[in-house]
C-alpha positions as CSV (number, residue, x, y, z in Angstrom):
1,X,5.6,22.2,-3.2
2,X,3.5,19.0,-2.3
3,X,5.1,15.7,-1.6
4,X,5.4,13.8,-4.9
5,X,3.7,10.5,-5.5
6,X,6.3,8.5,-7.2
7,X,5.3,5.6,-9.6
8,X,6.4,2.1,-8.7
9,X,9.9,1.6,-9.7
10,X,11.0,-2.2,-9.9
11,X,14.7,-1.4,-10.1
12,X,14.6,1.0,-7.2
13,X,12.6,-1.5,-5.1
14,X,15.3,-4.1,-5.7
15,X,18.0,-1.6,-4.5
16,X,15.9,-0.6,-1.5
17,X,15.6,-4.2,-0.5
18,X,19.4,-4.6,-0.7
19,X,19.1,-7.3,-3.4
20,X,21.8,-5.6,-5.5
21,X,25.5,-7.0,-4.9
22,X,28.3,-4.6,-4.4
23,X,29.5,-4.5,-7.9
24,X,26.1,-3.7,-9.2
25,X,25.6,-0.9,-6.6
26,X,29.1,0.5,-7.6
27,X,28.1,0.3,-11.2
28,X,24.9,2.2,-10.7
29,X,26.6,4.8,-8.5
30,X,29.0,5.5,-11.2
31,X,26.3,6.0,-13.7
32,X,26.9,2.7,-15.5
33,X,23.3,1.6,-15.4
34,X,20.9,3.5,-17.7
35,X,17.4,3.7,-16.3
36,X,15.1,6.6,-17.1
37,X,16.3,10.0,-16.0
38,X,14.1,10.5,-13.0
39,X,14.8,7.0,-11.8
40,X,18.5,7.5,-12.0
41,X,18.3,10.6,-9.8
42,X,16.4,8.6,-7.1
43,X,18.8,5.7,-7.5
44,X,21.9,7.9,-7.0
45,X,20.2,9.5,-4.1
46,X,19.5,6.2,-2.4
47,X,23.2,5.0,-3.1
48,X,24.8,8.2,-1.6
49,X,23.8,6.7,1.7
50,X,25.1,3.1,0.9
51,X,27.0,1.3,3.7
52,X,29.8,0.8,1.5
53,X,31.9,4.0,1.6
54,X,33.2,3.6,-2.0
55,X,29.7,3.1,-3.3
56,X,28.3,6.2,-1.4
57,X,31.2,8.4,-2.3
58,X,30.9,7.3,-5.9
59,X,27.2,8.2,-6.0
60,X,27.8,11.6,-4.4
61,X,30.5,12.4,-7.1
62,X,28.1,11.4,-9.9
63,X,25.3,13.4,-8.5
64,X,27.6,16.5,-8.1
65,X,28.8,16.0,-11.7
66,X,25.3,16.1,-13.4
67,X,24.5,18.9,-15.7
68,X,22.7,21.6,-13.6
69,X,20.4,22.7,-16.5
70,X,19.2,19.1,-17.1
71,X,18.7,18.5,-13.3
72,X,16.7,21.7,-12.9
73,X,14.3,20.7,-15.7
74,X,14.0,17.2,-14.3
75,X,13.3,18.4,-10.8
76,X,10.0,19.9,-12.0
77,X,8.7,16.4,-12.6
78,X,6.3,14.8,-10.0
79,X,8.5,11.7,-10.2
80,X,11.2,13.4,-8.2
81,X,11.0,13.0,-4.4
82,X,11.2,16.0,-2.1
83,X,14.4,14.7,-0.6
84,X,16.0,15.0,-4.1
85,X,14.8,18.5,-4.6
86,X,16.0,19.5,-1.1
87,X,19.5,17.9,-1.9
88,X,20.0,19.9,-5.2
89,X,18.4,23.1,-3.6
90,X,21.4,23.1,-1.1
91,X,23.7,23.3,-4.2
92,X,21.7,26.2,-5.7
93,X,19.7,23.9,-8.3
94,X,16.0,24.4,-8.1
95,X,13.2,23.2,-10.2
96,X,12.5,24.7,-13.5
97,X,9.3,26.8,-13.7
98,X,7.4,24.5,-15.9
99,X,6.9,20.6,-15.9
100,X,7.2,20.9,-19.7
101,X,10.9,21.4,-19.2
102,X,11.0,17.9,-17.6
103,X,9.2,16.5,-20.5
104,X,11.9,17.9,-22.8
105,X,14.5,16.1,-20.8
106,X,12.8,12.9,-21.6
107,X,13.7,9.3,-20.4
108,X,17.2,9.3,-21.3
109,X,19.7,8.8,-18.4
110,X,21.5,11.9,-17.3
111,X,24.7,10.0,-17.3
112,X,25.7,6.8,-18.8
113,X,29.2,5.6,-18.2
114,X,28.7,2.1,-19.1
115,X,30.2,0.6,-22.1
116,X,27.9,-0.1,-25.0
117,X,28.0,-3.7,-26.1
118,X,27.1,-4.0,-29.8
119,X,23.8,-5.5,-30.6
120,X,24.0,-9.1,-31.9
121,X,23.5,-9.8,-35.7
122,X,19.9,-9.8,-36.8
123,X,20.2,-13.4,-38.0
124,X,21.6,-14.7,-34.7
125,X,19.6,-17.7,-33.4
126,X,18.0,-17.4,-30.1
127,X,20.0,-20.4,-28.8
128,X,23.3,-18.3,-29.2
129,X,21.7,-15.3,-27.5
130,X,20.8,-17.4,-24.6
131,X,24.3,-18.8,-24.3
132,X,25.8,-15.4,-24.5
133,X,23.5,-13.9,-21.8
134,X,23.9,-16.9,-19.5
135,X,27.7,-16.4,-19.6
136,X,27.4,-12.9,-18.3
137,X,27.7,-11.6,-14.7
138,X,24.6,-10.2,-13.0
139,X,25.9,-6.6,-13.7
140,X,26.4,-7.5,-17.3
141,X,22.8,-8.9,-17.6
142,X,21.4,-5.9,-15.9
143,X,23.2,-3.7,-18.3
144,X,21.7,-5.7,-21.3
145,X,18.4,-5.5,-19.5
146,X,18.6,-1.8,-19.7
147,X,20.3,-1.2,-23.1
148,X,19.7,-4.5,-25.1
149,X,17.4,-5.6,-27.7
150,X,13.8,-6.7,-27.3
151,X,14.8,-10.3,-27.8
152,X,17.3,-10.0,-25.0
153,X,14.6,-8.4,-22.7
154,X,12.3,-11.3,-23.7
155,X,15.0,-13.7,-22.4
156,X,16.1,-11.8,-19.4
157,X,12.5,-11.4,-18.0
158,X,12.8,-15.0,-17.1
159,X,16.1,-14.7,-15.3
160,X,16.1,-16.2,-11.9
161,X,17.7,-13.0,-10.4
162,X,14.9,-10.6,-9.3
163,X,17.1,-7.5,-9.9
164,X,17.7,-8.6,-13.5
165,X,14.0,-8.8,-14.2
166,X,13.5,-5.6,-12.2
167,X,16.0,-4.0,-14.6
168,X,14.1,-5.3,-17.7
169,X,10.8,-3.7,-16.4
170,X,12.7,-0.5,-15.7
171,X,14.3,-0.3,-19.1
172,X,13.7,3.0,-21.0
173,X,13.2,1.0,-24.1
174,X,10.3,-1.1,-22.6
175,X,7.0,-0.5,-24.5
176,X,3.4,-1.2,-23.6
177,X,3.3,-3.9,-26.2
178,X,6.2,-5.8,-24.6
179,X,4.5,-5.4,-21.2
180,X,1.4,-6.9,-22.6
181,X,3.4,-9.8,-24.0
182,X,5.1,-10.4,-20.5
183,X,1.7,-10.3,-18.8
184,X,0.7,-13.3,-21.0
185,X,4.0,-15.3,-20.3
186,X,3.6,-18.5,-18.3
187,X,7.2,-18.8,-17.6
188,X,7.9,-15.5,-15.7
189,X,8.0,-15.4,-11.9
190,X,5.0,-14.2,-9.9
191,X,7.1,-11.3,-8.8
192,X,7.2,-10.1,-12.3
193,X,3.4,-10.3,-12.7
194,X,2.9,-8.6,-9.4
195,X,5.1,-5.7,-10.4
196,X,3.1,-5.1,-13.6
197,X,-0.2,-5.4,-11.7
198,X,1.1,-2.7,-9.3
199,X,1.8,-0.3,-12.1
200,X,-1.3,1.8,-12.8
201,X,0.1,3.3,-16.0
202,X,0.6,-0.2,-17.4
203,X,-2.9,-1.3,-16.3
204,X,-4.6,1.5,-18.3
205,X,-3.6,-0.7,-21.3
206,X,-6.6,-3.1,-21.5
207,X,-4.4,-5.7,-23.3
208,X,-2.0,-5.8,-20.2
209,X,-4.9,-6.2,-17.7
210,X,-6.5,-9.0,-19.9
211,X,-3.1,-10.8,-20.2
212,X,-2.8,-10.8,-16.5
213,X,-6.2,-12.1,-16.0
214,X,-5.8,-15.0,-18.5
215,X,-2.3,-15.9,-17.1
216,X,-2.6,-19.0,-14.8
217,X,0.6,-17.7,-13.1
218,X,-0.9,-14.5,-11.9
219,X,-2.0,-14.7,-8.1
220,X,-5.7,-15.2,-8.0
221,X,-6.3,-12.2,-5.7
222,X,-4.8,-10.0,-8.4
223,X,-6.9,-11.7,-11.2
224,X,-10.0,-11.3,-9.3
225,X,-9.4,-7.5,-8.8
226,X,-8.8,-7.0,-12.5
227,X,-11.9,-8.8,-13.6
228,X,-14.0,-5.7,-13.3
229,X,-11.9,-4.1,-16.0
230,X,-12.9,-6.7,-18.7
231,X,-15.7,-6.4,-21.1
232,X,-18.5,-8.9,-21.4
233,X,-16.9,-10.7,-24.4
234,X,-13.7,-11.4,-22.5
235,X,-15.6,-12.2,-19.2
236,X,-17.4,-14.9,-21.1
237,X,-14.2,-16.3,-22.5
238,X,-12.5,-16.4,-19.1
239,X,-15.7,-18.2,-17.7
240,X,-15.0,-21.2,-19.9
241,X,-11.2,-21.1,-19.9
242,X,-9.8,-24.3,-18.3
243,X,-6.5,-22.7,-18.0
244,X,-7.5,-20.3,-15.3
245,X,-8.3,-21.3,-11.7
246,X,-11.8,-22.5,-10.9
247,X,-12.6,-19.6,-8.6
248,X,-11.8,-17.2,-11.5
249,X,-14.0,-18.9,-14.0
250,X,-17.0,-18.9,-11.5
251,X,-16.5,-15.1,-10.7
252,X,-16.4,-14.3,-14.3
253,X,-19.6,-16.2,-14.9
254,X,-21.3,-14.4,-12.0
255,X,-20.2,-11.0,-13.4
256,X,-21.6,-11.9,-16.8
257,X,-24.9,-12.4,-15.1
258,X,-24.7,-9.4,-12.9
259,X,-23.8,-7.2,-15.8
260,X,-26.9,-8.2,-17.8
């Protein structure tokens, strides 16, 4: 089987870069976080080699306790690494014959031991939601980023802790419409915008690409690379938009002339 090309995973990247504190790693190792199923497998595989013996042991027990049928179906997905396939092969679990089986598993996590906090009342004011989220620990905010409401994700994407924003972008509940909205937000970090720009699947959505280009917070190099994706009408708009860097306006103007 060829080596899998894995899509960028903001949450996995945060764990790989050792940004997750011990309590968050232990929570993830026990299945307390709820990323997409394929991402959860790779996260548990990463944590089974954690320097903390309790975290590593917990991750191994969680892996060994996963349902073999669900794992076999998921192993057919191109999102699963060869290391993960080899790990389960030693335990007699091999990929299902068809990748369609992996699709049947869906994005739901294979295990979720985290407690489910009830959603806030529909009429709750944002100020109250802000206060509630601000009083939470990092682990609790990550949990809400994964399982919470769209309103909560909209607040948590502005969290100063990178692993929290990574969890928002990795939430199974995240939609293209939300990503497009985040791409337009001027009060998110450059890391968030870079992460969106690095995801080819999200960039297939024209609205996402346009939002990044129009966002003055987006690094100029990324905006310049995305100009070629825009249609003439939007290029003209960018060429006169005083909210974007001068160099971007000039380049948009040149592209309009060249494309004529």
